[in-house]
C-alpha positions, 0 to 999 in steps of 0.5 A: 181056433183051428187045430195046428194039424189042419193041412193047408193047400196053396194053389199057384193058380195061374200056373195051373190054369195055364196047364189046363188051357194047354192040356184041355182042347179048346173045343170045350166051349160055352153055349155061345162058342167061347172057349172055357177049356182053362175054366173047366180044366182048372175046376177038374184040377181042383176036384182031383187035388181035393179028392186025392189029398184031402186038405182042410184049407185051400187058397187059390193064390193069384198074380195081382202083379206078375212082374212087380216093379220092385223086382224089375228095378233090381233086375230089368230083364226080369220076365221082360221077354213076356211083356206084351205091353208096358204100363207106366201107371200099373202092372205090365200086360203079360203075353197070354194066348188070346182065348185064355185072357177072357177066361181068367175073370170067369175063373175068379168069379167061379172060385168066389161063388163056390167059396174057395178062398182067393188071394192076390195082393197088389205089387206081388206075385202069387209066389209071394202070397204063397211064401207068406201063407207058408211062413204063417202056417201052423200045420203042414202045407202042400204047394201045388205049382208047375213053377220050380221056383217054389222049391225054395219053400220045401221044409221037411221039419215044418211039413212043407212040400211042393206037389209038381204036376207032371201030367195034369194033376193026376200024376204029381211029383212029391217034392221034399228035401230028399228029392231036392238033395238027390236031384239038385244037391241042395235043400229048400233054401239052397234051391234059391241060391242055386237058381240065382247062380245058374240063372233062369232064362224063363224068368229073364234071370242072367245068372253068373256066366260060366256057372251052371247048375252042377257047378252051382250045386258043388259051390253050395255043397262046399261053402254052404250058401251064397254068403259063404261062396262070396266070402270064399271069393274074398279069401285068397286061401279058399279052394275056388278055382281062378276062373270061378273066383273071377266069374263070381267077382265080376258078377257082384252087382247081380249077386247083390240084388238077385236074392231079393228078386229070386226069393219069395216074399214072406211078409206080404200084407194079406187080406183076411180070408177064411181058407176052410174048404166050403161044404156048400157054394157061397153064392148059389144064385151066382154059381147057377148063373155062371154055370148057365152062361159058361156051360160049366157042366160036369166039371163044376158038379164033380167039384161040388160033389167032392166038397160036400163029402 
């Protein structure tokens, strides 16, 4: 049985390999000329994260479904602008750069051969996997993501923080409750309410028209949470301005479903995995073949060297 003091690191993998893809030149190629900038960049990211933060356990969380149907049913505009092709029988296809898509299966094969736990669950986003693993964790958790939506999981009492990359992963913004309160005026759970009130064009969330980030933060400071704000809408004696009351009242249909869309799931049926960082590759033969095929070179060697320490 593991000690409760083990530190768990959860990677929002797609967020990181997108950053690697755009941060590493596409002149980084396999021997056959295929770009592998996202693959090698992600390996470099993981190497740096393990060196700098020394987690005991690490899970690469994957988007098995980047736009779950149950979220789209509640808010049809959810991530709609990112759809490259719709599929009635499965997940919609996300608009991804042509030279990135072929690198994703390579990333998955390399992580598996190295022995880094990789979890994606049909019908759920990586955020939901992260939310569930965080809920189940018995020790401190570092969530590495370029997605501010996961700020909602920050919890000082449980040692849950978000490491948000500013430049690569060498410069990370350590996001704890003090940061959230200074920047947004809310705590972790309050960030989800803030996000759904103000909306998020990058996720296709409309928000409440006329309620921006500052107004949302003020409402949450005064009334506590979304339920408190809606109770104030129904209370003629509350201090809501007439305009705010009207806007929030008109947005009831959206506000009734938005929390389920914005808040990450905490009850995803996860497969059994061993999150412990490997000291040696799980499948050396497969890793040798992948190294030769894709020219992973120094990026993989550095990571393996770090894992051996």
